[in-house]
N, C-alpha and C positions, 0 to 999 in steps of 0.2 A: 731424702726426703719423701721425694714423690712416692716412694713404693710404701712406705709405712702409712701414709696417708691414704693412698689408694685402698690398701689393705685393711684399713680402719672403716672406710666408706663401704667396702663389700661385706665386711664383717657384719656391719649395719646392716645391710639389704637382707643377710643371711637369717640374722636374729630377727628379721621383722617378717620372715616368711618367704621370701623371695627365693623361688627355685629354678627360675629360667632367665636365661640372658640371651639377647640376640646381638653379635658384636659385628659391627662394621669396621673394616680395616682404616688404620690411619696414625701418623706418628703422634699427633697431639693426643689422642685418646691411649696411646699405648701404656701408660701407668696403670688405667684401669682396666685394659683389657688382658694384661698381664696378671692383674691382682684377682678379676674373675675366672682365668685360668686356672688359678690356684686353690681357689674355693671350690671343696669337693662337695659343699652345700647346694651350689648352684650349675645346673647344666647349663653349659654354654653353648650356642650355635654361630658359625661362622656364616656372614652374608655379605656380599660384595656390595650389594645396592641396598641404599637407605631405604628407598621406599617400600620395596619388597620386605626388608627387614622389619619396618614399622608394620606392616599387614601382618606379618608372622606373629608380632607380639599381639596385635590386637586379637588375632584368633585364639592366642594362649588364654587373654582376658575372657574373650567369649565363652572359650570353653570352662569358664569357671576355675582355672588353675590359678588364679591370683594374677598380679599384675607381672609382666614380663619386663625386664630391663633392656631398653634399646638403646646400645651405645654407638656413638658416632665422633668422628674428628671435628676439628673445627670448621670454620669458614661457612660455605653454604651447604655442608652436608645435612645438618639438621633442618633445613628447609625443605629437603625432599620428604620429609617424614609428616608433612602438613595435612594431606590428604588423611592418613590413617588417625592423626589427631582430631581432626573433625568429625570423623565418624564415632571415635572413641567419647569424644564430648556429647554427641546428639544421643549416641546409645547408653551411655553409663557405664561403660566398660573401662576397667583400670589399666591403666598403660602408665609406664615411667620411662620419659625420655632422657637420656643422658647425653648432654653435648659437652664435648672437650671445648676447650677456650684456650685462646692466647692471655698471657696475663694482661692487666689493665694499660701498662707501660707500653704493650706492643698492639695496642687497638688503636693506632693512630691513623690507619688508611694507607700507610705506606707501606706495609707489608703485604705480600700476595695473600690472597684469599681471608682477608681481614672482613668481617661481616659483624654487625652488629645482632648477636644471638639473642637476646633477652627478649625481644619482642616476636619473636617467631611465632609464638604460639599463644599471644596475648589474645584475650578474650575465649579461648578456648581450652585453657588449662586450669586446673582446679588451683594450682598453687604454681609457682616458679621460685626454685631454692638456688641462691647464688653461693657456692660453696667457698669462694676466696681461695687464692694461692696456698699451699700448703705451709710456706713459710709466714703467712699472713693470720694464720688462724691457730686458735687451740688444739692441741691434739685429739681432743674428745669431740670436735666438732664433726669430723666427718660422719662417725658412727650415729651421732645425735640428728643430723642432716637426713641421713639415709631413712633412719626409722620415721622421721617426722614426713618425708617424702612418702613412704610406702602407706603411711597412715592416710595421709591427703588422697591418696588414688584409690583407697578401699574405703574410705569414710562415709559419712552420711550420704555425702552425694558423688558416688564413685565416679571415676574418669581420670582424663588424660593429667599428669605432672611432669613438669619440666624441671631438671636439674642441669644447671651449667657449672663446669667444673673447669676452672681454668689453671694450666701448669705453666711452670719456669723450665726453660732447658737445664740440664740434660732430663730429657724425657724417658729414656731406658738405663738400663745398667751401664755404669762404666767399667770398662776393661783397660786395665794400665800396664 
């Protein structure tokens, strides 16, 4: 289920014209990272550090190559992108931050690295899109949400957009 949902989201990004993604490693973001790797329309750059990744994405936007997608795992990883989001906001540069997240039932603070992610970029992003877990949303929603997020980042007031993507386990392919 995670694979089909992630593939639909990435296909929506490609349909909306996204051609570059910067991917930071992490288990929670694995479904989207693998979907980006499978998508021939989007060049994917792996970067270990979230802050550096966000500034690479900012550079892509400043160069006029459309919004880059910056993907990171859950927890504090997204918070490291705030400096680049602030710059993108001030300069009107398209930037699409995608943070993987735990499902709602696992955001109780008892799990390691549980962080409330939706407010990371409050007041600095043009829009925040909450995708919902794959089993909780219609199959067409990921592609629609991806296209809406890209439109918001390049629209009348270009700038950063935050997409929060929760996943339930298993996060990767099962091997029996």
